[in-house]
N, C-alpha and C positions, 0 to 999 in steps of 0.2 A: 447619505451618500458621500463618499470621500472625494474632495475636489483635488485638482492637480497640485494645489498649494499645500495640501495636507499629506499627499503621498510622498514616500521616500524616493530617492533617486536610485536607478539601476546603473551602476558604474561598471563598465566592462573594460578590463585591462588585459591586453594581449600583445603579442609580439613574437619574434622568432625564438626558438629554443636556445637557451643559453644567454639570453639578453638580460636576465636577472629579475624576471617577474616575481618569483617567489621571495627573493631577498627584499625587493621593494615593498611587497605586500606585508612581509613580516615587520618591517620598520613602520609602515603605515598603521599597523595594529597597535603599535606602541604610541605613536604620535597622535593618532585619532581613534581612541578606543570606542568612540560612539559608532564607528563604521562596523557594520555586520559583515563578516567574512564568509562567503559561500564556499563550502568545502565541496570540491569536485570528486567524482568517482573515476577511478582509472584501473586499468589492468596491468600497468607497468609495475615492476618491483620497487619497493621502497628504497630510497637512497639513505645513506648514513645520516642519522639524526631525525629522519622523518617518522611521524607517528600516525597510525591509522585513526581517522576521525578528526585529526587536527590539520595535517597537511593535505591529505587525500583520504577518501574511502577506498582502500585497496581491495579490488574484487578480482575473482577469477573471470576468465572469458565467458564461462557458462553463466555465472551470476550476472555479469553485465548484459549478456544477451537476454536474460530473463527480465531485467529492468527495461530494456528496449521494448520487448513484447507487451509489457504491462503499461507502456506509455508513462513511465515514471521519470523521464528525463526531459528537461527543457530543450536540450540539444545534446548531440554526441558526435564524435568524429573519430576516425581512425588515423593515427599519426605514427609513422615509422613502425608499423606492425602492432601498435598498442591502441586501446580505446580510452577515450576521455569523455566525460559527460557531466552535466549539471542537473542535480535533482530539481524537479519542477516546483513542487508545492512550497518549499521553504522560501524560494525567491519571491513568489507572488504574495505570500503571507507577510513577509517582511516589508515589502513596499506598501501594502495596504495599511500596515501598522504605523506608517510614517517614518520608517527608519531607512537610512541609506545602506545599500548592500553592494559590495564589490565582488565581481566575478573575475578570477584570474584564470583565463582559459586560452586555448590555442586559437590561432587565427580562423581555422575552419569553423570552429564552434562559435566564435564571435559573429561570423557572417550569418549563421543560422539564428542566433539570438536577435540580430538586427531585423530579421524578417518578422519575428514575433513581437519584439519590443522596439519599434523604431524610435520611441521617445527616450531610449537609453542614452547614456553618455559613453561614447566609445573612444577609448584612449589607446593609441598604439605606442608601445615602449620600444624605442629605437636604440641600437648599439651606436657608439660613437663612430665606428667603422666596421667593415667586415673583418679586417685583420684582428680587431679587438674581440669581435664575436668568436672568431676561431680560437683565440687565446683562452677565452673564458670556457669554451667547451672542452678544450684540451686539458685545462687545469682541473676539471672535475675528476679526471683520472678514471672515468667509468666508460669511456667510449673508445671503440676501435678506430683505426684510420679510415676504414670504409664508412663507419657510422658518422664520423666527423664530416666527411665529404658529402654524405647524404643530407645531413642536417644543414650544411651551408647552402647546398643547392635548393633545399626547401625554403630556407630563409630568404633567398633572393626572390623566389616566387611570392612569398608572403609579403615582403616589403612592397611589391608591386600593388598590393591591395590597400595601401595606405590611403588612397583616395576615398575609401568607404568609411573612414574614421572621422570623428569630429576634431580630435586633437592628436598631436604627435609630441611625445616627451622623450628627449635623449637621456639615457641612463649613463651619464658620464660619472657622476657621483651619486650614490644612493640617497644621501641626504637631500641633494638638490632636486633629484627626480621626485622625491616625496613632497617637497615644498611646492613644486609645480603642480602636482596632482591635487594637493589640498587647495591650491589657488583656483584650479579648474572647478572643483566641487563648490567652493564658495561662490564663484561667479555664476554657476548653474542655478544655485538657489536664489540668486538675485535677478534672474531673468524676468522680464516684464510679464510673460505669459503665466508665470507662477504666482505673481503678485496680484494680477488683475482680478481674480475672484474675490480677494479681500476688498479691493477698491470698489468693485461693483456692489458689494454688500453694504459698504459705507454709504454709497450714493443712494441706495434704496432706503436707508435709515433716515435720511434727511428730506425725503420726498413727502 
């Protein structure tokens, strides 16, 4: 039987649309190649440079609904008219194998994961300010004025859910944000409750 000390960590990174979750995760994959990246499924169209199976599994709405019906998703959510979800089995298998896995998901999805995996490490990626968030969304060049207003309105509602997270990391510079996240992961591995199973086994040996 696998103890808590042997299990990997489930790291959930979420935050408002446009805050830079994808950019931060991309750099983390370079800085911490041992981290397993969980690829989400989505019905939104690929952005320039995104690859199916690498950034997301791009699905039609019919395909996504089939995944829901078959209970193949750990969580799913509808966001601005599109669906996002996390394949279930890959996450559980990775944790049991002792590897850390990071989920880059929307806030709605993170709250659902927290219900099923309360022991996960939940990190909220914050923008330096709402003005900066607006600028980042505008610079994508893929959003209409109405879409930008909708995303900012949703972002304010999402930031109110910060109290449900374990950590908040401001994405002022991508490199700095990654360093903070890596420090969080290191600290989580050093928690007393993860080390205690080893200590108890040592005590048993000397009795």
